[in-house]
C-alpha positions as CSV (number, residue, x, y, z in Angstrom):
1,M,114.3,114.3,122.4
2,N,115.1,116.8,119.7
3,N,114.6,114.3,116.8
4,I,111.0,113.6,117.6
5,K,108.2,116.2,117.2
6,L,105.7,115.0,119.7
7,L,102.0,115.4,118.9
8,T,100.6,118.0,121.3
9,A,97.2,118.0,122.9
10,N,96.4,121.3,121.1
11,E,97.3,119.8,117.7
12,L,95.2,116.7,118.4
13,A,92.2,118.8,119.4
14,K,92.5,120.8,116.1
15,L,92.6,117.7,114.0
16,T,89.6,116.0,115.7
17,N,86.1,117.0,114.5
18,H,83.9,116.6,117.5
19,R,80.3,115.6,117.0
20,S,77.4,115.3,119.5
21,G,76.5,111.7,120.3
22,E,79.8,110.3,118.9
23,I,83.2,109.4,120.3
24,K,86.0,110.0,117.9
25,F,89.4,108.2,118.0
26,G,91.1,111.5,118.7
27,E,89.2,111.8,122.0
28,K,90.6,108.5,123.3
29,V,94.1,108.1,121.9
30,E,97.0,108.7,124.2
31,I,99.8,111.3,123.5
32,I,103.0,112.0,125.4
33,P,102.5,114.7,128.1
34,D,105.0,117.6,128.4
35,G,108.0,117.0,130.6
36,V,107.9,113.2,131.0
37,D,110.4,110.5,130.1
38,I,109.0,109.4,126.7
39,W,110.0,105.8,126.8
40,K,109.0,105.3,130.5
41,F,105.6,106.8,129.7
42,I,105.2,104.5,126.7
43,K,106.2,101.4,128.7
44,E,103.7,102.2,131.4
45,S,100.9,103.1,129.0
46,S,98.0,100.7,128.6
47,A,98.1,101.3,124.8
48,K,99.5,98.3,122.8
49,F,100.4,100.3,119.7
50,V,102.6,103.3,119.1
51,L,102.0,105.4,115.9
52,F,105.0,107.1,114.4
53,G,105.3,109.2,111.2
54,I,108.4,109.7,109.0
55,P,107.5,112.8,106.8
56,E,110.3,112.5,104.3
57,D,110.8,111.5,100.6
58,I,114.6,111.9,100.4
59,G,115.0,108.2,99.8
60,V,112.4,108.3,97.0
61,K,114.3,111.2,95.4
62,A,117.6,109.4,95.6
63,N,115.9,106.5,93.8
64,H,114.6,108.6,90.9
65,G,111.0,108.5,92.2
66,R,108.4,111.1,92.4
67,T,108.5,113.0,95.7
68,G,105.4,113.6,97.8
69,A,105.6,110.7,100.4
70,S,106.5,113.3,103.0
71,T,102.8,114.2,103.2
72,A,101.3,110.8,104.0
73,F,101.5,110.9,107.8
74,E,99.7,114.2,108.1
75,S,96.9,113.0,105.8
76,A,96.6,109.7,107.6
77,L,96.5,111.3,111.0
78,K,93.6,113.6,110.0
79,S,91.5,110.6,108.9
80,L,92.6,108.3,111.8
81,V,91.6,110.7,114.7
82,N,88.2,111.1,113.2
83,I,87.1,107.5,112.9
84,Q,84.7,106.1,115.5
85,H,85.9,104.8,118.9
86,N,83.7,101.7,119.3
87,K,83.7,98.0,120.3
88,F,85.6,97.0,117.2
89,C,88.5,99.4,117.5
90,K,89.2,101.5,120.6
91,G,91.2,104.7,120.5
92,N,92.8,104.0,123.8
93,D,94.7,101.0,122.3
94,L,96.8,103.6,120.4
95,L,99.4,106.0,121.6
96,I,100.4,108.6,119.0
97,L,104.0,109.5,119.5
98,G,104.4,112.1,116.7
99,E,106.9,112.3,113.8
100,L,110.6,112.3,113.1
101,D,111.9,115.8,112.8
102,V,113.5,115.7,109.3
103,A,113.0,119.4,108.4
104,E,116.7,120.1,108.1
105,E,117.3,117.0,106.0
106,M,114.3,117.8,103.7
107,E,115.5,121.3,103.2
108,K,119.0,120.1,102.2
109,A,117.6,117.5,99.9
110,S,115.4,120.1,98.1
111,H,118.5,121.8,96.8
112,L,120.2,118.5,95.5
113,S,119.9,117.0,92.1
114,I,119.9,113.2,91.5
115,S,121.5,113.9,88.1
116,N,124.6,115.3,89.7
117,K,127.0,112.6,90.9
118,N,128.2,114.5,94.0
119,E,124.8,115.7,95.0
120,K,123.4,112.2,94.5
121,K,125.9,111.0,97.1
122,E,124.7,113.8,99.5
123,L,121.2,112.4,99.1
124,F,122.5,108.9,100.0
125,D,124.2,110.4,103.1
126,L,121.0,112.1,104.1
127,V,119.1,108.9,103.9
128,S,121.7,107.2,106.0
129,K,121.3,109.9,108.6
130,V,117.5,109.3,108.7
131,D,118.2,105.5,109.0
132,K,120.0,106.0,112.3
133,E,117.2,108.0,113.8
134,V,114.5,105.5,112.6
135,S,116.4,102.5,113.9
136,H,116.9,104.1,117.3
137,I,113.3,105.0,117.7
138,I,111.9,101.6,116.6
139,H,114.4,99.9,118.9
140,Q,113.1,102.1,121.8
141,I,109.4,101.4,121.0
142,V,109.9,97.6,120.7
143,S,111.9,97.6,123.9
144,T,108.9,99.0,125.8
145,G,106.9,95.9,124.7
146,K,104.7,97.9,122.2
147,F,103.9,97.4,118.5
148,P,105.2,100.2,116.3
149,I,103.0,101.4,113.4
150,I,105.2,103.4,111.1
151,I,103.8,105.7,108.4
152,G,106.3,106.8,105.8
153,G,107.9,108.3,104.0
154,G,109.8,106.2,101.4
155,H,110.4,102.5,101.6
156,N,114.0,103.3,102.5
157,N,112.7,103.4,106.1
158,A,112.2,99.6,106.0
159,Y,116.0,99.4,106.8
160,G,115.6,101.4,110.0
161,N,112.5,99.4,111.0
162,I,114.2,96.1,110.5
163,K,117.5,97.2,112.2
164,G,115.6,98.7,115.2
165,L,113.5,95.5,115.6
166,A,116.6,93.2,115.3
167,L,118.5,95.3,117.9
168,A,115.6,95.2,120.3
169,K,115.2,91.4,119.9
170,G,118.9,90.7,120.0
171,K,118.9,88.7,116.8
172,P,118.1,88.9,113.0
173,V,114.4,89.2,112.2
174,N,112.2,88.5,109.2
175,A,110.0,90.7,106.9
176,V,107.1,90.2,104.5
177,N,106.6,92.9,102.0
178,F,103.4,93.6,99.9
179,D,105.0,95.5,97.1
180,A,105.3,95.8,93.3
181,H,109.1,96.0,93.7
182,T,111.6,94.0,95.7
183,D,113.6,97.0,97.0
184,F,116.5,94.5,97.0
185,R,118.7,96.4,94.6
186,I,122.4,96.8,94.7
187,M,124.2,98.6,97.6
188,E,125.1,101.7,95.7
189,G,124.3,104.1,98.5
190,R,121.1,104.3,100.5
191,H,117.8,105.0,98.8
192,S,114.2,103.6,98.7
193,G,115.1,100.8,96.4
194,N,117.6,98.9,98.6
195,G,116.5,99.1,102.2
196,F,116.1,95.3,102.4
197,T,119.4,94.7,100.7
198,Y,121.3,96.7,103.3
199,A,119.3,95.1,106.2
200,F,120.1,91.6,104.8
201,E,123.8,92.2,104.1
202,E,124.3,93.8,107.5
203,G,122.8,90.8,109.3
204,F,119.6,92.4,110.6
205,L,117.3,90.6,108.1
206,K,117.1,86.9,108.1
207,N,114.2,85.8,105.9
208,Y,112.5,88.1,103.4
209,F,109.3,87.4,101.4
210,I,108.1,89.7,98.6
211,F,104.4,89.3,98.1
212,G,103.0,90.3,94.7
213,L,106.0,91.8,92.9
214,H,105.4,93.0,89.4
215,E,107.5,91.0,86.9
216,N,108.0,94.0,84.6
217,F,109.8,96.0,87.2
218,V,112.4,93.6,88.6
219,S,115.7,93.4,86.8
220,K,117.3,90.2,85.6
221,S,120.2,90.8,88.0
222,V,117.9,91.1,91.0
223,F,116.0,87.9,90.0
224,N,119.4,86.2,89.8
225,T,120.4,87.4,93.2
226,I,117.1,86.2,94.7
227,K,117.7,82.8,93.0
228,T,121.1,82.4,94.8
229,L,119.5,83.3,98.1
230,Q,116.3,81.3,97.8
231,E,116.7,79.7,101.2
232,R,116.3,83.2,102.7
233,V,114.7,85.4,100.1
234,R,111.5,84.3,98.2
235,Y,108.7,85.9,96.3
236,V,105.4,85.3,94.5
237,S,104.5,87.6,91.6
238,Y,101.3,89.5,91.0
239,E,101.1,88.0,87.6
240,E,101.3,84.4,89.0
241,I,98.3,85.1,91.2
242,E,96.0,87.4,89.3
243,V,97.0,87.2,85.6
244,R,98.1,83.7,84.8
245,K,96.1,82.3,87.9
246,T,98.8,79.6,88.5
247,K,98.9,80.4,92.2
248,D,96.2,81.2,94.7
249,F,96.2,84.4,96.8
250,N,95.3,82.8,100.1
251,I,97.7,79.8,99.6
252,E,100.5,82.2,98.9
253,L,99.7,84.2,102.0
254,N,100.1,81.0,104.0
255,N,103.4,80.1,102.2
256,A,104.8,83.6,103.1
257,Y,103.6,83.1,106.6
258,Q,105.3,79.8,107.0
259,F,108.5,81.4,105.7
260,V,108.6,84.2,108.3
261,K,106.5,83.1,111.3
262,T,109.2,81.5,113.4
263,D,111.0,84.7,114.3
264,P,109.8,88.3,115.0
265,F,108.9,89.9,111.7
266,G,107.8,93.2,110.2
267,I,104.8,93.7,108.0
268,E,105.7,96.0,105.1
269,L,103.1,97.5,102.7
270,D,104.0,99.7,99.8
271,L,101.0,101.6,98.5
272,D,102.4,101.6,95.0
273,A,101.2,98.0,94.8
274,I,97.5,99.1,94.8
275,P,96.0,100.6,91.6
276,G,95.1,104.2,91.5
277,I,96.7,105.2,94.8
278,Y,98.8,108.3,94.6
279,S,102.3,107.2,95.3
280,S,106.0,107.6,94.2
281,A,105.4,104.9,91.6
282,M,101.7,105.0,90.9
283,T,100.2,101.9,89.1
284,L,97.0,101.1,87.2
285,T,97.3,97.3,87.9
286,G,97.8,95.4,91.1
287,F,96.1,93.9,94.1
288,S,92.9,95.5,95.4
289,V,92.4,97.5,98.6
290,Q,90.5,94.6,100.0
291,Q,93.4,92.2,99.4
292,A,95.8,94.7,101.0
293,R,93.6,94.9,104.1
294,H,93.3,91.1,104.3
295,Y,97.1,90.8,104.0
296,I,97.5,93.1,107.0
297,H,94.9,91.2,109.0
298,F,96.3,87.8,108.1
299,F,99.9,88.6,109.2
300,G,99.0,91.0,112.0
301,K,97.2,88.3,114.1
302,N,100.4,86.3,114.4
303,K,102.2,86.7,117.8
304,N,105.5,87.3,116.0
305,A,104.2,90.2,113.9
306,A,106.2,93.0,115.5
307,Y,105.4,96.1,113.5
308,L,103.4,97.6,110.6
309,H,105.0,99.9,108.1
310,I,102.9,101.7,105.4
311,C,104.9,103.7,102.9
312,E,105.3,105.5,99.6
313,A,101.9,107.2,99.7
314,A,101.9,110.7,98.2
315,P,98.5,112.2,98.7
316,N,99.7,115.7,97.7
317,L,100.2,114.4,94.1
318,D,96.4,114.3,93.8
319,D,95.3,117.6,92.3
320,N,91.6,116.9,93.0
321,K,91.0,118.7,96.3
322,T,87.8,116.8,96.7
323,N,89.5,113.4,96.7
324,N,93.0,114.0,98.0
325,H,92.0,113.0,101.5
326,L,91.2,109.4,100.3
327,T,94.8,108.2,100.5
328,G,94.9,109.2,104.2
329,K,91.5,107.5,104.7
330,L,92.9,104.3,103.2
331,I,96.0,104.4,105.5
332,A,93.6,104.9,108.5
333,Y,91.8,101.7,107.4
334,L,95.0,99.8,107.2
335,I,96.2,101.0,110.6
336,T,93.0,99.9,112.3
337,D,93.0,96.5,110.5
338,Y,96.4,95.9,112.1
339,I,95.1,97.0,115.5
340,K,92.0,94.8,115.2
341,S,94.1,91.8,114.1
342,K,95.8,91.8,117.5
343,S,92.8,93.1,119.6
344,L,89.8,91.1,118.4
345,D,89.0,87.5,118.6
346,I,87.9,87.1,115.0
């Protein structure tokens, strides 16, 4: 398939740092061999999880955000293949598919300005083009019986994830989103701030729970919209849990779980919700890394948790060359937390 850049054996070998007496993840993960039917191979694979990258930040740019999210998958992959294969997390549980080929779209977007009305529409159109590819690929992965793990890219890709899952399941699905923002803004054209709106209005998203939104960054109109849709769209704010302490983190996890558990659901995590992580909307206040990891474990162990999407990380924005691998390392932790949640009897 021309729209997927498969990870090759040679590329995997170059990324993996071999060490005597150790077995690295990269030595055990599966990849797609040359010349085979991709989806038939995935279906017949013993791996339960399929890792897929979306190296774009067009949706972020179209939403007035800082670009850089296109670099997250490469950074995450370098860290992931060099963790240890052991009894807690086995590399052969994972098949690394590769990444969406968005080189042409990224090149076009680089010449477009968000401040120009016509060029802004072109950015929206490019995001819509990416949407179609993402939804098709997620549909195909889910149809093979596997669990997609998607590394963005912007949060615009939530739309494609939800649509792909819904098409594979033949019905609307649910989503829970660990995020400082709702990404439930108006349908003005596709960008990273309205993926859930489009999925909801087009009938792919049934119930949507936003976990830990930041009250300062949600408009009155969005709050009003959520109020009118409270049977299907709910939230708890970060301030309620960690500032005013009127709500409890673990109780709210369970409330969100009760809201989405009855149907297949996606686990969404936007890294701009965690302080100090280089992202399109970096913050200095928010939930901890430990809370984010527990969030993924808590929801991932449910049988209806159908995919994990980690987005908005922008490791190339870190000018400190000593530390700029840490974002990728964090994503690798989050990926393995999801794998463990479905693979270990904890």
